[in-house]
C-alpha positions as CSV (number, residue, x, y, z in Angstrom):
1,M,73.7,159.5,100.2
2,I,75.0,156.3,101.8
3,K,71.5,155.0,102.3
4,S,70.8,155.4,98.6
5,V,74.0,153.6,97.7
6,F,73.2,150.9,100.3
7,A,69.7,150.5,99.1
8,A,70.9,150.0,95.5
9,T,73.1,147.1,96.5
10,A,72.1,144.2,94.3
11,A,71.5,140.7,95.8
12,L,73.6,137.8,94.7
13,S,71.9,135.7,92.1
14,M,69.8,133.1,93.9
15,S,69.3,129.9,91.9
16,A,66.2,127.7,92.3
17,G,68.5,124.7,92.1
18,A,70.7,123.3,94.9
19,A,74.0,125.2,95.4
20,L,77.3,123.5,96.0
21,A,78.6,124.2,99.5
22,G,81.7,126.1,99.8
23,P,83.6,129.4,100.3
24,Y,83.8,132.1,97.7
25,V,85.0,135.7,97.2
26,N,82.6,138.4,96.0
27,V,83.8,141.8,94.9
28,E,80.9,144.1,94.0
29,A,80.7,147.8,93.1
30,N,77.4,149.6,93.4
31,A,77.2,153.2,92.1
32,S,74.3,155.6,92.4
33,W,73.0,158.7,90.6
34,A,70.3,161.3,91.4
35,G,69.0,162.1,88.0
36,D,72.2,162.6,86.0
37,D,74.3,163.6,89.0
38,Y,76.7,160.9,90.1
39,T,76.6,160.7,93.9
40,G,79.1,157.9,94.7
41,A,79.9,154.2,94.9
42,T,80.4,151.5,97.5
43,T,82.7,148.5,96.7
44,D,82.4,145.4,98.8
45,F,85.3,143.0,99.3
46,H,83.5,140.0,100.8
47,I,84.4,136.5,101.7
48,G,81.4,134.2,102.0
49,Y,80.1,130.7,102.3
50,E,77.1,129.1,100.5
51,G,75.4,125.8,100.6
52,A,72.3,123.7,100.3
53,I,69.6,123.5,102.9
54,G,68.7,119.8,103.2
55,E,67.4,118.0,100.1
56,T,64.8,120.6,99.2
57,G,66.8,122.5,96.7
58,A,66.8,125.5,99.0
59,S,70.2,127.3,99.4
60,Y,71.7,129.9,101.6
61,Y,74.7,132.3,101.7
62,V,76.5,134.5,104.2
63,Q,79.3,137.0,103.3
64,G,81.0,139.9,104.8
65,G,84.1,142.1,104.8
66,P,85.3,145.6,104.2
67,A,83.4,148.1,102.0
68,I,85.0,151.2,100.4
69,V,82.5,154.1,100.3
70,A,83.5,156.7,97.7
71,A,81.0,159.6,97.9
72,D,81.4,162.1,95.1
73,G,83.5,165.0,96.2
74,A,84.4,163.4,99.6
75,E,87.2,161.4,101.0
76,N,86.8,157.6,100.7
77,S,86.0,155.7,103.9
78,T,86.3,152.1,104.8
79,R,83.4,150.4,106.6
80,I,82.2,146.8,107.3
81,S,79.4,145.3,105.4
82,G,77.7,141.9,105.1
83,K,74.8,140.0,103.6
84,A,72.9,136.8,104.3
85,G,70.3,135.3,102.0
86,V,68.2,132.3,101.2
87,G,66.7,130.9,98.0
88,V,63.8,128.5,98.0
89,P,62.5,126.8,94.8
90,V,58.7,126.8,94.4
91,S,58.8,124.9,91.1
92,D,61.3,124.1,88.3
93,A,60.7,127.6,86.9
94,V,59.9,129.7,90.0
95,G,62.1,130.5,93.1
96,L,61.7,132.8,96.0
97,Y,64.7,134.7,97.6
98,G,65.3,137.0,100.5
99,E,68.4,138.9,101.7
100,L,69.4,140.9,104.8
101,S,72.3,143.3,104.6
102,F,74.2,145.8,106.7
103,L,76.7,148.6,106.4
104,T,78.5,150.1,109.5
105,A,78.6,153.9,110.2
106,E,81.4,156.0,108.9
107,D,83.5,155.4,112.0
108,E,83.1,151.6,111.5
109,T,80.9,151.1,114.5
110,F,77.6,149.4,114.8
111,D,76.0,152.4,116.6
112,D,74.4,153.7,113.5
113,L,74.1,150.5,111.5
114,G,72.5,150.8,108.0
115,V,70.3,147.7,107.4
116,G,68.5,146.6,104.3
117,G,66.3,143.8,103.2
118,K,65.1,142.3,99.9
119,L,62.4,139.8,98.9
120,G,61.9,138.6,95.4
121,V,60.6,136.1,92.9
122,K,62.7,134.7,90.1
123,W,61.1,133.2,87.0
124,N,63.2,131.1,84.6
125,F,62.0,130.5,81.1
């Protein structure tokens, strides 16, 4: 169940333009269903930092903090999660992005770490 919630975690929007450097707070809830059966939600409470990579228009972000995992019918658990990503403009209308993320095991250890990755293309029109 957790892997399906974790896999459904959405990437932060990556802009093709340069990002302003600085810290931020990101609270994000991701819920999952199997058909019409609600299976649970994970809510991240992250502190992060984002900035530009040189003068190219590329940007990066890193964020992490506690994650509350609320599986349907089970007791909530607190884990640690984080994400890191990069966005690279290809043109004024097209950008590429990638993200790596993690979620610790139920006992908050890194022994059984859940890891995910995303690659994407964003077209602006």
